[in-house]
C-alpha beads as a LAMMPS data file, in Angstrom:
LAMMPS data file: protein, C-alpha beads

75 atoms
74 bonds

1 atom types
1 bond types

-500.0 500.0 xlo xhi
-500.0 500.0 ylo yhi
-500.0 500.0 zlo zhi

Masses

1 110.0

Atoms # bond

1 1 1 250.411 274.603 233.649
2 1 1 246.659 274.373 233.061
3 1 1 245.923 277.716 231.429
4 1 1 247.010 280.450 229.007
5 1 1 246.181 284.108 229.446
6 1 1 245.823 286.018 226.164
7 1 1 246.336 289.798 226.327
8 1 1 245.913 292.544 223.746
9 1 1 249.361 293.915 224.566
10 1 1 252.289 292.115 226.183
11 1 1 252.477 292.685 229.949
12 1 1 249.344 294.884 230.007
13 1 1 247.214 293.275 232.723
14 1 1 244.990 296.332 233.307
15 1 1 241.847 294.600 232.025
16 1 1 242.311 291.392 234.026
17 1 1 240.249 291.408 237.235
18 1 1 242.634 291.701 240.219
19 1 1 241.213 288.609 241.967
20 1 1 241.769 286.518 238.828
21 1 1 245.274 287.872 238.362
22 1 1 246.148 287.075 241.998
23 1 1 244.769 283.548 241.686
24 1 1 246.896 282.850 238.599
25 1 1 250.084 283.292 240.587
26 1 1 253.412 283.870 238.854
27 1 1 252.946 284.154 235.092
28 1 1 255.557 283.221 232.493
29 1 1 255.545 284.693 228.992
30 1 1 254.977 282.020 226.331
31 1 1 254.730 283.636 222.926
32 1 1 253.533 286.609 220.923
33 1 1 251.700 286.328 217.605
34 1 1 249.236 288.098 215.347
35 1 1 245.747 286.775 215.892
36 1 1 243.084 286.863 213.192
37 1 1 239.965 284.798 212.461
38 1 1 241.768 282.660 209.869
39 1 1 244.572 281.693 212.224
40 1 1 244.513 278.148 213.542
41 1 1 244.844 277.679 217.287
42 1 1 245.432 274.243 218.781
43 1 1 242.648 274.254 221.378
44 1 1 240.675 277.479 220.980
45 1 1 238.340 279.034 218.461
46 1 1 240.116 282.186 217.263
47 1 1 236.771 284.001 216.894
48 1 1 236.026 283.461 220.599
49 1 1 239.502 284.584 221.646
50 1 1 239.186 287.723 219.490
51 1 1 235.707 288.421 220.857
52 1 1 236.900 288.126 224.458
53 1 1 239.909 290.315 223.764
54 1 1 237.628 293.001 222.306
55 1 1 234.969 292.750 225.060
56 1 1 237.070 291.974 228.118
57 1 1 240.617 292.887 227.130
58 1 1 241.818 289.337 227.889
59 1 1 241.009 285.689 227.241
60 1 1 241.702 282.839 229.651
61 1 1 242.224 279.459 228.014
62 1 1 241.871 276.650 230.531
63 1 1 243.667 273.567 229.272
64 1 1 243.176 271.582 232.480
65 1 1 239.838 272.221 234.244
66 1 1 241.274 270.907 237.515
67 1 1 243.933 273.643 237.395
68 1 1 241.414 276.462 236.872
69 1 1 242.050 279.416 239.182
70 1 1 239.543 279.685 242.034
71 1 1 238.522 283.202 240.909
72 1 1 237.427 281.830 237.542
73 1 1 235.429 278.797 238.708
74 1 1 231.667 279.058 238.492
75 1 1 229.891 279.666 241.756

Bonds

1 1 1 2
2 1 2 3
3 1 3 4
4 1 4 5
5 1 5 6
6 1 6 7
7 1 7 8
8 1 8 9
9 1 9 10
10 1 10 11
11 1 11 12
12 1 12 13
13 1 13 14
14 1 14 15
15 1 15 16
16 1 16 17
17 1 17 18
18 1 18 19
19 1 19 20
20 1 20 21
21 1 21 22
22 1 22 23
23 1 23 24
24 1 24 25
25 1 25 26
26 1 26 27
27 1 27 28
28 1 28 29
29 1 29 30
30 1 30 31
31 1 31 32
32 1 32 33
33 1 33 34
34 1 34 35
35 1 35 36
36 1 36 37
37 1 37 38
38 1 38 39
39 1 39 40
40 1 40 41
41 1 41 42
42 1 42 43
43 1 43 44
44 1 44 45
45 1 45 46
46 1 46 47
47 1 47 48
48 1 48 49
49 1 49 50
50 1 50 51
51 1 51 52
52 1 52 53
53 1 53 54
54 1 54 55
55 1 55 56
56 1 56 57
57 1 57 58
58 1 58 59
59 1 59 60
60 1 60 61
61 1 61 62
62 1 62 63
63 1 63 64
64 1 64 65
65 1 65 66
66 1 66 67
67 1 67 68
68 1 68 69
69 1 69 70
70 1 70 71
71 1 71 72
72 1 72 73
73 1 73 74
74 1 74 75
């Protein structure tokens, strides 16, 4: 696995850069939930996820840095 892609709306990938989306490969739906600042997330700060969703329209959580998509690695 190595990552989770958070979206504002299920299956709406319009805001995800095409090169990132291509590098992620086949995506499998995990779960849908209401996100708010008070919600606990296992490995992410909900405020950061919410901020990225508002600014970018998506949030990429990398759980395994070695599995990070090439398009998302720092150059």
